[in-house]
C-alpha positions as a Markdown table, in Angstrom:
| # | Residue | x | y | z |
|---|---|---|---|---|
| 1 | Met | -12.5 | -188.7 | -52.8 |
| 2 | Val | -11.7 | -185.6 | -54.9 |
| 3 | Phe | -10.8 | -182.2 | -52.9 |
| 4 | Lys | -10.8 | -178.8 | -54.0 |
| 5 | Asp | -7.0 | -179.0 | -55.6 |
| 6 | Gly | -8.1 | -181.9 | -57.7 |
| 7 | Thr | -6.2 | -184.7 | -55.8 |
| 8 | Tyr | -7.9 | -188.2 | -55.8 |
| 9 | Ala | -7.6 | -190.7 | -52.7 |
| 10 | Ile | -9.0 | -193.5 | -51.1 |
| 11 | Arg | -10.6 | -192.2 | -48.3 |
| 12 | Glu | -12.8 | -194.2 | -45.4 |
| 13 | Val | -16.2 | -193.0 | -44.9 |
| 14 | Cys | -18.6 | -194.0 | -42.1 |
| 15 | Cys | -22.0 | -193.8 | -42.7 |
| 16 | Val | -25.4 | -193.8 | -40.8 |
| 17 | Glu | -28.4 | -196.1 | -40.5 |
| 18 | Asn | -30.0 | -194.6 | -43.9 |
| 19 | Gly | -26.8 | -194.6 | -46.1 |
| 20 | Lys | -25.8 | -190.9 | -45.3 |
| 21 | Ile | -22.6 | -190.5 | -44.7 |
| 22 | Gln | -21.5 | -189.0 | -41.7 |
| 23 | Thr | -17.6 | -188.5 | -41.1 |
| 24 | Trp | -14.9 | -189.9 | -43.2 |
| 25 | Thr | -10.8 | -190.1 | -42.7 |
| 26 | Glu | -8.8 | -186.9 | -42.5 |
| 27 | Asn | -5.7 | -188.8 | -44.0 |
| 28 | Pro | -5.9 | -191.1 | -47.1 |
| 29 | Met | -5.9 | -194.7 | -46.4 |
| 30 | Ala | -2.9 | -196.7 | -47.6 |
| 31 | Pro | -3.0 | -201.1 | -48.2 |
| 32 | Met | -1.0 | -202.5 | -45.4 |
| 33 | Gly | -0.7 | -205.8 | -43.6 |
| 34 | Glu | 1.6 | -207.5 | -41.4 |
| 35 | Thr | 2.2 | -210.1 | -44.2 |
| 36 | Phe | 2.0 | -210.6 | -48.1 |
| 37 | Glu | -1.0 | -212.2 | -48.3 |
| 38 | Glu | -2.7 | -209.3 | -46.2 |
| 39 | Leu | -1.2 | -206.7 | -48.2 |
| 40 | Lys | -2.8 | -208.6 | -51.1 |
| 41 | Glu | -6.5 | -208.6 | -49.8 |
| 42 | Gly | -5.7 | -204.9 | -49.0 |
| 43 | Phe | -5.0 | -203.8 | -52.9 |
| 44 | Glu | -8.2 | -206.4 | -53.8 |
| 45 | Phe | -10.2 | -204.1 | -51.1 |
| 46 | Tyr | -9.0 | -200.6 | -53.2 |
| 47 | Gln | -9.8 | -202.3 | -56.2 |
| 48 | Thr | -12.8 | -202.7 | -55.4 |
| 49 | Ala | -13.5 | -199.0 | -54.3 |
| 50 | Leu | -12.4 | -198.1 | -57.4 |
| 51 | Glu | -15.5 | -199.2 | -58.7 |
| 52 | Lys | -17.6 | -197.4 | -56.3 |
| 53 | Ser | -19.4 | -193.6 | -56.7 |
| 54 | Val | -16.5 | -190.7 | -56.6 |
| 55 | Leu | -17.4 | -188.5 | -53.5 |
| 56 | Tyr | -16.5 | -185.0 | -53.8 |
| 57 | Phe | -16.2 | -182.9 | -51.3 |
| 58 | Asp | -18.7 | -179.7 | -51.3 |
| 59 | Thr | -16.7 | -176.8 | -49.7 |
| 60 | His | -19.9 | -175.0 | -49.2 |
| 61 | Ser | -21.6 | -177.0 | -47.3 |
| 62 | Gly | -18.5 | -179.4 | -45.2 |
| 63 | Thr | -20.4 | -182.5 | -46.7 |
| 64 | Leu | -19.2 | -185.2 | -49.1 |
| 65 | Val | -21.4 | -185.2 | -52.5 |
| 66 | Glu | -21.8 | -188.7 | -54.1 |
| 67 | Gln | -21.5 | -188.3 | -58.4 |
| 68 | Ala | -21.1 | -190.9 | -60.9 |
| 69 | Thr | -17.5 | -192.5 | -61.4 |
| 70 | Glu | -15.9 | -191.4 | -65.0 |
| 71 | Asn | -15.7 | -194.6 | -66.8 |
């Protein structure tokens, strides 16, 4: 997700049945785990997230807008 200050962060989003984003976490997420293996799995999850579309916060509507990745 990109916010108006231009900072990129991974945040968790919750979607309704039609796939439309309903809510998202206020704070960025961070990989963590109770074991080293769980931490590694968390990093794999974040790698998968980086392969998805970037979401931009639309300050006019207060919603997230999906845009194509820049790679």
